[in-house]
C-alpha positions as a Markdown table, in Angstrom:
| # | Residue | x | y | z |
|---|---|---|---|---|
| 1 | Unk | -9.6 | 0.1 | -24.1 |
| 2 | Unk | -7.0 | -0.7 | -21.7 |
| 3 | Unk | -9.0 | -3.0 | -19.2 |
| 4 | Unk | -6.6 | -5.7 | -17.8 |
| 5 | Unk | -7.9 | -8.7 | -16.3 |
| 6 | Unk | -5.9 | -11.2 | -14.0 |
| 7 | Unk | -7.7 | -14.4 | -13.5 |
| 8 | Unk | -6.5 | -17.1 | -11.0 |
| 9 | Unk | -3.0 | -15.9 | -11.5 |
| 10 | Unk | -0.2 | -17.3 | -9.7 |
| 11 | Unk | 3.6 | -17.4 | -9.6 |
| 12 | Unk | 5.8 | -20.4 | -8.2 |
| 13 | Unk | 9.6 | -19.9 | -7.8 |
| 14 | Unk | 11.2 | -23.5 | -8.1 |
| 15 | Unk | 13.5 | -24.8 | -5.1 |
| 16 | Unk | 16.7 | -25.0 | -6.7 |
| 17 | Unk | 18.6 | -24.5 | -3.5 |
| 18 | Unk | 18.9 | -28.0 | -2.3 |
| 19 | Unk | 20.2 | -28.5 | -5.9 |
| 20 | Unk | 23.3 | -26.4 | -5.6 |
| 21 | Unk | 26.5 | -28.3 | -4.7 |
| 22 | Unk | 29.6 | -27.0 | -2.8 |
| 23 | Unk | 33.4 | -27.9 | -3.1 |
| 24 | Unk | 34.2 | -31.5 | -3.7 |
| 25 | Unk | 30.6 | -32.0 | -5.0 |
| 26 | Unk | 29.0 | -32.1 | -2.0 |
| 27 | Unk | 25.7 | -30.6 | -1.2 |
| 28 | Unk | 25.7 | -26.9 | 0.2 |
| 29 | Unk | 24.0 | -26.5 | 3.6 |
| 30 | Unk | 21.5 | -23.9 | 2.4 |
| 31 | Unk | 20.0 | -21.6 | 5.2 |
| 32 | Unk | 16.5 | -22.0 | 5.7 |
| 33 | Unk | 14.5 | -18.8 | 4.5 |
| 34 | Unk | 12.2 | -17.5 | 7.4 |
| 35 | Unk | 9.0 | -16.4 | 5.1 |
| 36 | Unk | 5.3 | -16.7 | 5.3 |
| 37 | Unk | 4.8 | -17.7 | 1.6 |
| 38 | Unk | 3.4 | -21.3 | 0.9 |
| 39 | Unk | 6.3 | -23.8 | -0.1 |
| 40 | Unk | 5.0 | -26.7 | -2.3 |
| 41 | Unk | 6.8 | -29.7 | -4.1 |
| 42 | Unk | 7.0 | -27.1 | -7.0 |
| 43 | Unk | 8.6 | -24.0 | -5.3 |
| 44 | Unk | 7.9 | -21.1 | -3.5 |
| 45 | Unk | 4.1 | -19.7 | -4.0 |
| 46 | Unk | 5.3 | -15.9 | -4.3 |
| 47 | Unk | 1.6 | -14.9 | -5.6 |
| 48 | Unk | -1.6 | -17.0 | -5.2 |
| 49 | Unk | -4.8 | -17.2 | -6.8 |
| 50 | Unk | -4.7 | -13.6 | -7.8 |
| 51 | Unk | -7.9 | -12.5 | -9.3 |
| 52 | Unk | -8.4 | -8.4 | -10.4 |
| 53 | Unk | -9.8 | -6.2 | -12.8 |
| 54 | Unk | -8.2 | -3.0 | -13.6 |
| 55 | Unk | -10.8 | -0.6 | -15.3 |
| 56 | Unk | -9.6 | 1.4 | -18.1 |
| 57 | Unk | -8.1 | 4.8 | -17.2 |
| 58 | Unk | -8.2 | 3.6 | -13.7 |
| 59 | Unk | -5.3 | 4.2 | -11.0 |
| 60 | Unk | -4.7 | 0.9 | -9.2 |
| 61 | Unk | -2.0 | 0.6 | -6.2 |
| 62 | Unk | -0.7 | -2.7 | -5.0 |
| 63 | Unk | 0.5 | -2.1 | -1.5 |
| 64 | Unk | 1.8 | -4.2 | 1.0 |
| 65 | Unk | 5.1 | -5.1 | 3.0 |
| 66 | Unk | 8.1 | -6.5 | 1.7 |
| 67 | Unk | 7.9 | -10.1 | -0.1 |
| 68 | Unk | 4.2 | -9.8 | -0.4 |
| 69 | Unk | 4.5 | -10.0 | -4.4 |
| 70 | Unk | 3.6 | -6.9 | -5.5 |
| 71 | Unk | 6.3 | -6.3 | -7.7 |
| 72 | Unk | 6.3 | -10.1 | -9.0 |
| 73 | Unk | 2.6 | -9.3 | -10.2 |
| 74 | Unk | 3.6 | -6.3 | -12.1 |
| 75 | Unk | 6.5 | -7.9 | -13.4 |
| 76 | Unk | 4.0 | -10.4 | -14.6 |
| 77 | Unk | 1.8 | -7.9 | -16.3 |
| 78 | Unk | 4.7 | -6.5 | -17.7 |
| 79 | Unk | 6.0 | -9.9 | -19.3 |
| 80 | Unk | 9.3 | -9.5 | -17.6 |
| 81 | Unk | 8.0 | -13.0 | -15.4 |
| 82 | Unk | 6.3 | -16.0 | -16.7 |
| 83 | Unk | 2.8 | -16.9 | -15.1 |
| 84 | Unk | 2.8 | -20.2 | -13.6 |
| 85 | Unk | -1.1 | -20.6 | -13.8 |
| 86 | Unk | -4.0 | -18.5 | -14.8 |
| 87 | Unk | -4.4 | -15.9 | -17.4 |
| 88 | Unk | -4.2 | -12.1 | -18.0 |
| 89 | Unk | -5.9 | -10.0 | -20.5 |
| 90 | Unk | -4.9 | -6.4 | -21.5 |
| 91 | Unk | -7.5 | -4.8 | -23.7 |
| 92 | Unk | -9.7 | -8.5 | -23.9 |
| 93 | Unk | -6.5 | -10.1 | -25.4 |
| 94 | Unk | -4.8 | -12.8 | -23.6 |
| 95 | Unk | -1.2 | -12.0 | -23.2 |
| 96 | Unk | 0.2 | -14.9 | -21.2 |
| 97 | Unk | 2.7 | -15.9 | -24.1 |
| 98 | Unk | 3.2 | -12.3 | -25.4 |
| 99 | Unk | 6.4 | -10.7 | -25.5 |
| 100 | Unk | 6.8 | -7.6 | -23.3 |
| 101 | Unk | 7.4 | -5.4 | -26.3 |
| 102 | Unk | 4.1 | -6.6 | -27.6 |
| 103 | Unk | 2.0 | -6.0 | -24.6 |
| 104 | Unk | 1.6 | -1.8 | -25.3 |
| 105 | Unk | 2.8 | -1.3 | -21.8 |
| 106 | Unk | 5.2 | 1.1 | -20.3 |
| 107 | Unk | 7.6 | 0.6 | -17.0 |
| 108 | Unk | 8.9 | 2.8 | -14.8 |
| 109 | Unk | 12.0 | 1.0 | -12.5 |
| 110 | Unk | 12.9 | 2.0 | -8.9 |
| 111 | Unk | 16.4 | 2.6 | -10.1 |
| 112 | Unk | 15.2 | 4.9 | -12.9 |
| 113 | Unk | 17.6 | 2.8 | -15.5 |
| 114 | Unk | 18.8 | 5.6 | -17.4 |
| 115 | Unk | 21.7 | 5.5 | -19.9 |
| 116 | Unk | 24.8 | 7.5 | -18.5 |
| 117 | Unk | 26.2 | 8.1 | -21.5 |
| 118 | Unk | 23.2 | 9.7 | -23.5 |
| 119 | Unk | 21.6 | 13.1 | -23.1 |
| 120 | Unk | 17.9 | 13.2 | -21.4 |
| 121 | Unk | 17.0 | 13.8 | -25.2 |
| 122 | Unk | 18.6 | 10.9 | -26.3 |
| 123 | Unk | 17.2 | 8.6 | -23.3 |
| 124 | Unk | 13.7 | 9.5 | -24.0 |
| 125 | Unk | 13.9 | 9.2 | -27.5 |
| 126 | Unk | 15.6 | 5.7 | -27.2 |
| 127 | Unk | 12.6 | 3.4 | -27.5 |
| 128 | Unk | 11.2 | 5.2 | -30.2 |
| 129 | Unk | 14.4 | 5.1 | -32.3 |
| 130 | Unk | 14.5 | 1.3 | -31.9 |
| 131 | Unk | 11.1 | 1.1 | -33.2 |
| 132 | Unk | 12.3 | 3.1 | -36.3 |
| 133 | Unk | 9.9 | 6.0 | -35.6 |
| 134 | Unk | 10.4 | 9.2 | -37.9 |
| 135 | Unk | 12.6 | 11.6 | -36.7 |
| 136 | Unk | 10.5 | 14.6 | -36.8 |
| 137 | Unk | 7.6 | 12.5 | -34.9 |
| 138 | Unk | 10.5 | 11.3 | -32.1 |
| 139 | Unk | 11.1 | 15.4 | -31.8 |
| 140 | Unk | 7.6 | 16.5 | -31.7 |
| 141 | Unk | 6.9 | 13.6 | -28.7 |
| 142 | Unk | 10.2 | 14.3 | -26.8 |
| 143 | Unk | 9.5 | 17.9 | -26.5 |
| 144 | Unk | 5.7 | 17.5 | -25.6 |
| 145 | Unk | 6.6 | 15.0 | -22.6 |
| 146 | Unk | 9.6 | 17.2 | -22.0 |
| 147 | Unk | 7.0 | 20.1 | -21.8 |
| 148 | Unk | 4.4 | 18.3 | -19.6 |
| 149 | Unk | 7.2 | 17.2 | -17.1 |
| 150 | Unk | 8.9 | 20.6 | -16.9 |
| 151 | Unk | 12.5 | 19.3 | -18.2 |
| 152 | Unk | 12.6 | 20.9 | -21.3 |
| 153 | Unk | 15.7 | 23.0 | -20.3 |
| 154 | Unk | 17.2 | 19.7 | -19.3 |
| 155 | Unk | 17.4 | 17.9 | -22.8 |
| 156 | Unk | 20.8 | 18.5 | -23.3 |
| 157 | Unk | 22.2 | 17.2 | -20.1 |
| 158 | Unk | 23.6 | 13.8 | -18.8 |
| 159 | Unk | 21.9 | 12.0 | -16.2 |
| 160 | Unk | 24.4 | 12.2 | -13.6 |
| 161 | Unk | 23.9 | 16.3 | -13.9 |
| 162 | Unk | 20.3 | 15.8 | -12.6 |
| 163 | Unk | 19.1 | 15.5 | -9.4 |
| 164 | Unk | 17.0 | 12.5 | -8.2 |
| 165 | Unk | 13.6 | 14.0 | -8.8 |
| 166 | Unk | 14.9 | 15.2 | -12.4 |
| 167 | Unk | 15.7 | 11.5 | -13.5 |
| 168 | Unk | 12.6 | 10.2 | -12.5 |
| 169 | Unk | 10.8 | 12.8 | -14.6 |
| 170 | Unk | 13.2 | 11.4 | -17.4 |
| 171 | Unk | 12.3 | 7.9 | -16.7 |
| 172 | Unk | 8.6 | 9.2 | -16.7 |
| 173 | Unk | 9.2 | 10.9 | -19.9 |
| 174 | Unk | 10.9 | 8.0 | -21.5 |
| 175 | Unk | 7.8 | 5.7 | -20.9 |
| 176 | Unk | 5.1 | 8.6 | -21.6 |
| 177 | Unk | 6.5 | 8.9 | -25.6 |
| 178 | Unk | 5.3 | 5.4 | -26.5 |
| 179 | Unk | 1.7 | 6.1 | -25.8 |
| 180 | Unk | 1.3 | 3.2 | -23.9 |
| 181 | Unk | -2.1 | 1.7 | -23.0 |
| 182 | Unk | -1.0 | 1.0 | -19.4 |
| 183 | Unk | 1.6 | 2.4 | -17.2 |
| 184 | Unk | 3.4 | 0.2 | -14.8 |
| 185 | Unk | 5.1 | 2.1 | -12.0 |
| 186 | Unk | 7.6 | 0.0 | -9.6 |
| 187 | Unk | 8.2 | 2.1 | -6.4 |
| 188 | Unk | 9.5 | 5.1 | -8.5 |
| 189 | Unk | 9.4 | 7.3 | -5.4 |
| 190 | Unk | 11.5 | 5.1 | -3.0 |
| 191 | Unk | 14.8 | 6.6 | -3.7 |
| 192 | Unk | 13.8 | 10.3 | -3.5 |
| 193 | Unk | 14.1 | 12.4 | 0.1 |
| 194 | Unk | 10.8 | 13.0 | 2.0 |
| 195 | Unk | 10.0 | 16.5 | 0.4 |
| 196 | Unk | 10.6 | 15.3 | -3.0 |
| 197 | Unk | 8.6 | 12.3 | -2.7 |
| 198 | Unk | 5.5 | 14.4 | -1.8 |
| 199 | Unk | 5.8 | 16.8 | -4.8 |
| 200 | Unk | 6.4 | 13.9 | -7.3 |
| 201 | Unk | 3.3 | 12.2 | -5.8 |
| 202 | Unk | 1.3 | 15.1 | -7.1 |
| 203 | Unk | 3.2 | 15.3 | -10.4 |
| 204 | Unk | 2.1 | 11.4 | -11.1 |
| 205 | Unk | -1.5 | 12.2 | -10.1 |
| 206 | Unk | -1.6 | 14.9 | -12.3 |
| 207 | Unk | 0.1 | 13.3 | -15.3 |
| 208 | Unk | -2.7 | 10.2 | -14.7 |
| 209 | Unk | -5.2 | 13.1 | -15.4 |
| 210 | Unk | -3.5 | 14.6 | -18.3 |
| 211 | Unk | -2.5 | 11.1 | -20.4 |
| 212 | Unk | -6.0 | 9.3 | -19.5 |
| 213 | Unk | -4.5 | 6.0 | -19.3 |
| 214 | Unk | -4.5 | 2.9 | -17.0 |
| 215 | Unk | -2.1 | 3.2 | -14.3 |
| 216 | Unk | -0.8 | 0.5 | -12.0 |
| 217 | Unk | 1.5 | 1.6 | -9.4 |
| 218 | Unk | 3.6 | -0.4 | -6.8 |
| 219 | Unk | 4.8 | 0.9 | -3.4 |
| 220 | Unk | 5.1 | -0.4 | 0.4 |
| 221 | Unk | 4.3 | 3.2 | 1.6 |
| 222 | Unk | 0.6 | 3.3 | 2.8 |
| 223 | Unk | 0.6 | 7.3 | 2.5 |
| 224 | Unk | 1.1 | 6.7 | -1.6 |
| 225 | Unk | -1.5 | 4.6 | -1.8 |
| 226 | Unk | -4.1 | 6.5 | 0.0 |
| 227 | Unk | -3.4 | 9.6 | -1.7 |
| 228 | Unk | -3.0 | 8.3 | -5.2 |
| 229 | Unk | -4.9 | 5.2 | -5.8 |
| 230 | Unk | -8.4 | 5.0 | -7.0 |
| 231 | Unk | -8.7 | 1.8 | -5.8 |
| 232 | Unk | -5.8 | 0.1 | -3.9 |
| 233 | Unk | -5.1 | -3.8 | -3.5 |
| 234 | Unk | -3.6 | -4.5 | -0.1 |
| 235 | Unk | -1.5 | -7.6 | -0.2 |
| 236 | Unk | 0.2 | -10.0 | 2.2 |
| 237 | Unk | 2.4 | -13.3 | 1.8 |
| 238 | Unk | 1.3 | -13.6 | -2.1 |
| 239 | Unk | -2.6 | -13.0 | -1.3 |
| 240 | Unk | -4.8 | -10.4 | -1.7 |
| 241 | Unk | -6.3 | -9.3 | 1.3 |
| 242 | Unk | -8.5 | -6.3 | 0.3 |
| 243 | Unk | -9.2 | -4.6 | -2.8 |
| 244 | Unk | -11.4 | -1.2 | -2.3 |
| 245 | Unk | -11.2 | 2.7 | -2.4 |
| 246 | Unk | -8.9 | 4.4 | 0.2 |
| 247 | Unk | -11.6 | 5.8 | 2.4 |
| 248 | Unk | -13.4 | 2.0 | 2.1 |
| 249 | Unk | -10.0 | 0.6 | 3.5 |
| 250 | Unk | -9.6 | 2.9 | 5.9 |
| 251 | Unk | -13.2 | 3.1 | 7.5 |
| 252 | Unk | -14.1 | -0.9 | 6.8 |
| 253 | Unk | -11.1 | -2.9 | 7.1 |
| 254 | Unk | -11.8 | -6.5 | 6.6 |
| 255 | Unk | -9.3 | -7.8 | 9.0 |
| 256 | Unk | -6.6 | -6.9 | 11.5 |
| 257 | Unk | -3.5 | -6.8 | 8.8 |
| 258 | Unk | -5.5 | -4.3 | 6.5 |
| 259 | Unk | -6.6 | -2.3 | 9.8 |
| 260 | Unk | -2.9 | -2.2 | 11.2 |
| 261 | Unk | -1.5 | -1.6 | 7.5 |
| 262 | Unk | -3.8 | 1.4 | 6.4 |
| 263 | Unk | -3.4 | 4.6 | 8.5 |
| 264 | Unk | -0.7 | 6.5 | 10.0 |
| 265 | Unk | 0.1 | 5.9 | 12.9 |
| 266 | Unk | -1.4 | 2.5 | 12.8 |
| 267 | Unk | -4.5 | 1.4 | 14.7 |
| 268 | Unk | -4.4 | 0.7 | 18.3 |
| 269 | Unk | -5.1 | -3.0 | 19.5 |
| 270 | Unk | -6.6 | -3.7 | 22.9 |
| 271 | Unk | -7.6 | -7.0 | 24.4 |
| 272 | Unk | -11.2 | -6.4 | 25.6 |
| 273 | Unk | -14.2 | -9.2 | 26.5 |
| 274 | Unk | -17.5 | -8.7 | 24.8 |
| 275 | Unk | -20.5 | -8.5 | 27.0 |
| 276 | Unk | -24.4 | -8.2 | 26.7 |
| 277 | Unk | -27.1 | -6.9 | 29.0 |
| 278 | Unk | -30.3 | -6.8 | 27.4 |
| 279 | Unk | -29.9 | -5.3 | 23.8 |
| 280 | Unk | -26.6 | -3.4 | 24.8 |
| 281 | Unk | -23.4 | -4.8 | 24.0 |
| 282 | Unk | -20.6 | -3.7 | 25.8 |
| 283 | Unk | -16.5 | -4.4 | 25.9 |
| 284 | Unk | -14.6 | -4.8 | 28.8 |
| 285 | Unk | -11.2 | -3.2 | 28.4 |
| 286 | Unk | -9.2 | -4.5 | 31.7 |
| 287 | Unk | -11.8 | -3.1 | 34.1 |
| 288 | Unk | -13.5 | -0.1 | 32.2 |
| 289 | Unk | -16.9 | -1.1 | 30.3 |
| 290 | Unk | -17.4 | 0.6 | 27.3 |
| 291 | Unk | -20.6 | 0.6 | 25.6 |
| 292 | Unk | -21.0 | -0.3 | 21.9 |
| 293 | Unk | -23.6 | 1.8 | 19.3 |
| 294 | Unk | -26.8 | 0.1 | 19.1 |
| 295 | Unk | -27.2 | 1.1 | 15.6 |
| 296 | Unk | -23.8 | -0.8 | 14.6 |
| 297 | Unk | -24.6 | -4.3 | 16.7 |
| 298 | Unk | -28.6 | -4.4 | 16.1 |
| 299 | Unk | -28.2 | -7.3 | 13.7 |
| 300 | Unk | -27.0 | -9.8 | 16.6 |
| 301 | Unk | -24.4 | -10.9 | 14.6 |
| 302 | Unk | -22.2 | -10.5 | 17.9 |
| 303 | Unk | -23.9 | -12.9 | 20.0 |
| 304 | Unk | -21.4 | -15.8 | 19.5 |
| 305 | Unk | -18.9 | -14.1 | 20.7 |
| 306 | Unk | -20.4 | -13.0 | 24.1 |
| 307 | Unk | -17.9 | -13.6 | 27.0 |
| 308 | Unk | -14.9 | -14.1 | 24.3 |
| 309 | Unk | -11.8 | -12.1 | 24.5 |
| 310 | Unk | -11.7 | -10.2 | 21.3 |
| 311 | Unk | -9.1 | -7.4 | 19.6 |
| 312 | Unk | -10.5 | -4.2 | 20.0 |
| 313 | Unk | -9.0 | -1.7 | 17.3 |
| 314 | Unk | -9.4 | 2.2 | 17.6 |
| 315 | Unk | -7.5 | 4.7 | 15.4 |
| 316 | Unk | -5.0 | 7.3 | 17.3 |
| 317 | Unk | -7.1 | 10.2 | 16.2 |
| 318 | Unk | -10.4 | 8.8 | 17.5 |
| 319 | Unk | -8.9 | 9.5 | 21.1 |
| 320 | Unk | -8.5 | 12.6 | 22.7 |
| 321 | Unk | -8.0 | 14.3 | 26.0 |
| 322 | Unk | -9.8 | 17.6 | 25.4 |
| 323 | Unk | -12.7 | 19.0 | 27.7 |
| 324 | Unk | -15.0 | 19.0 | 24.8 |
| 325 | Unk | -14.1 | 15.4 | 23.4 |
| 326 | Unk | -14.2 | 13.9 | 27.0 |
| 327 | Unk | -17.7 | 16.0 | 27.6 |
| 328 | Unk | -19.0 | 14.3 | 24.1 |
| 329 | Unk | -17.8 | 10.8 | 24.9 |
| 330 | Unk | -18.4 | 10.2 | 28.8 |
| 331 | Unk | -19.1 | 6.6 | 28.4 |
| 332 | Unk | -16.0 | 6.0 | 27.2 |
| 333 | Unk | -13.1 | 7.3 | 29.7 |
| 334 | Unk | -9.8 | 5.6 | 30.2 |
| 335 | Unk | -7.1 | 6.4 | 32.7 |
| 336 | Unk | -3.7 | 6.5 | 31.1 |
| 337 | Unk | 0.0 | 7.1 | 31.8 |
| 338 | Unk | 1.8 | 9.3 | 29.2 |
| 339 | Unk | 5.3 | 7.7 | 28.5 |
| 340 | Unk | 6.2 | 9.8 | 25.3 |
| 341 | Unk | 4.8 | 12.9 | 24.0 |
| 342 | Unk | 6.0 | 14.0 | 20.2 |
| 343 | Unk | 5.1 | 17.3 | 19.0 |
| 344 | Unk | 4.5 | 17.1 | 15.4 |
| 345 | Unk | 3.6 | 20.7 | 14.8 |
| 346 | Unk | -0.2 | 20.8 | 14.1 |
| 347 | Unk | -0.4 | 17.8 | 16.0 |
| 348 | Unk | 0.8 | 16.0 | 19.3 |
| 349 | Unk | 1.7 | 12.3 | 19.4 |
| 350 | Unk | 0.8 | 10.8 | 22.8 |
| 351 | Unk | 2.2 | 7.2 | 23.6 |
| 352 | Unk | 0.3 | 6.0 | 26.6 |
| 353 | Unk | -0.2 | 2.6 | 28.7 |
| 354 | Unk | -3.2 | 1.6 | 30.0 |
| 355 | Unk | -3.4 | -1.4 | 32.4 |
| 356 | Unk | -0.2 | -2.8 | 31.0 |
| 357 | Unk | -1.3 | -2.4 | 27.4 |
| 358 | Unk | 0.0 | 0.4 | 24.9 |
| 359 | Unk | -2.0 | 3.1 | 23.4 |
| 360 | Unk | -1.4 | 5.8 | 20.8 |
| 361 | Unk | -3.4 | 9.2 | 20.9 |
| 362 | Unk | -3.5 | 11.9 | 18.1 |
| 363 | Unk | -4.4 | 15.0 | 20.0 |
| 364 | Unk | -4.6 | 18.9 | 19.6 |
| 365 | Unk | -1.1 | 21.0 | 19.6 |
| 366 | Unk | -2.8 | 22.8 | 22.7 |
| 367 | Unk | -2.7 | 19.4 | 24.7 |
| 368 | Unk | -1.1 | 19.9 | 28.2 |
| 369 | Unk | -0.4 | 16.1 | 28.7 |
| 370 | Unk | 3.5 | 15.5 | 29.0 |
| 371 | Unk | 5.8 | 12.6 | 30.0 |
| 372 | Unk | 5.0 | 10.8 | 33.2 |
| 373 | Unk | 1.5 | 12.6 | 33.6 |
| 374 | Unk | -1.4 | 10.5 | 34.3 |
| 375 | Unk | -4.4 | 11.7 | 32.3 |
| 376 | Unk | -7.9 | 10.8 | 31.4 |
| 377 | Unk | -8.6 | 10.4 | 27.4 |
| 378 | Unk | -11.8 | 9.1 | 25.6 |
| 379 | Unk | -12.6 | 7.1 | 22.8 |
| 380 | Unk | -15.3 | 7.9 | 19.9 |
| 381 | Unk | -17.4 | 4.5 | 20.2 |
| 382 | Unk | -18.8 | 4.9 | 16.6 |
| 383 | Unk | -15.1 | 4.6 | 15.3 |
| 384 | Unk | -14.5 | 1.1 | 17.5 |
| 385 | Unk | -13.6 | -2.2 | 15.4 |
| 386 | Unk | -13.9 | -5.6 | 17.0 |
| 387 | Unk | -11.7 | -8.4 | 15.5 |
| 388 | Unk | -11.7 | -12.3 | 16.1 |
| 389 | Unk | -8.2 | -12.7 | 17.8 |
| 390 | Unk | -8.1 | -16.4 | 16.0 |
| 391 | Unk | -9.0 | -15.7 | 12.3 |
| 392 | Unk | -8.3 | -11.9 | 12.6 |
| 393 | Unk | -11.1 | -11.1 | 10.6 |
| 394 | Unk | -13.3 | -8.1 | 11.3 |
| 395 | Unk | -16.4 | -8.7 | 13.4 |
| 396 | Unk | -17.5 | -4.9 | 13.9 |
| 397 | Unk | -16.4 | -1.9 | 11.8 |
């Protein structure tokens, strides 16, 4: 069992800048770092009150923008960073003070970290040789891993003779042969080109199914997170925003940050005033009144926000310009102007302006809308999200 439990884990980096001295012993003027991380007396709070349980054989993805604390969290699990506060368990064992080599984990780094003077075989076998594993056992494990990763024909080559994708497979092979309880992967695909990244994504998913081991994967790419994870942990400024399945994150984001971060292209946010007539709630979008579905608003929770300006969220794929869609959603038409039309092959992205607000629609490739056209689009009102502009929390999904 390789269940991982993190309880109230924190990571604080001490403020050392002010102590640095320049020439002649004078204090150096240090540039103020612009970040949204909390600064306490002890230092910068990189990860704050992190609580998470990763179940045995689960594939969990930590995702968020640069500097949100996802790699720091992974390094704390690996033992490469000390925990400032909290407790961490792997398989029921407290590992706060356990050195990395005794944690039964294997880590795959962004930079591959292969030894350039060793062959692929030697690179994969290196960790086992350090552990004094018998030679025939090393040989069996290396060939087994190489067969799964389809790199058997590369075992005699040096890393410089390999492509990026092949190097990444060698790094995965080196982690595999140890038969760890937990795989930790720190942005392993970020150095690969787009096509290779897609194929390696599939390979890692297959590998997880074959090995039936716990995987924790760090990325800033929400497409990777959505396609690979059983559950996704969305982070921002060292704090967990939401933990859920990819579909739930997409359909029911808990705040504006998650709504905008998950989904590509990102969600549109418009300013709208909430109104109510009888039992019917409507949103006034700069003069256009759009009714909200009664089944979603029947609980009356929106009463406190009537007359207030809210943020209205709608995904680009829920705005269309075709006749059938316009007819089906006749109560939510908007008159917009096309600023840019991007043909993507299977679809067209329309960048629109509506009453001075920017809007994006993802429409069928048969759409005739082009730059400069004044068009009518409709929104699927069942897919409208409402957010409190001050707290940014979700009011309606």
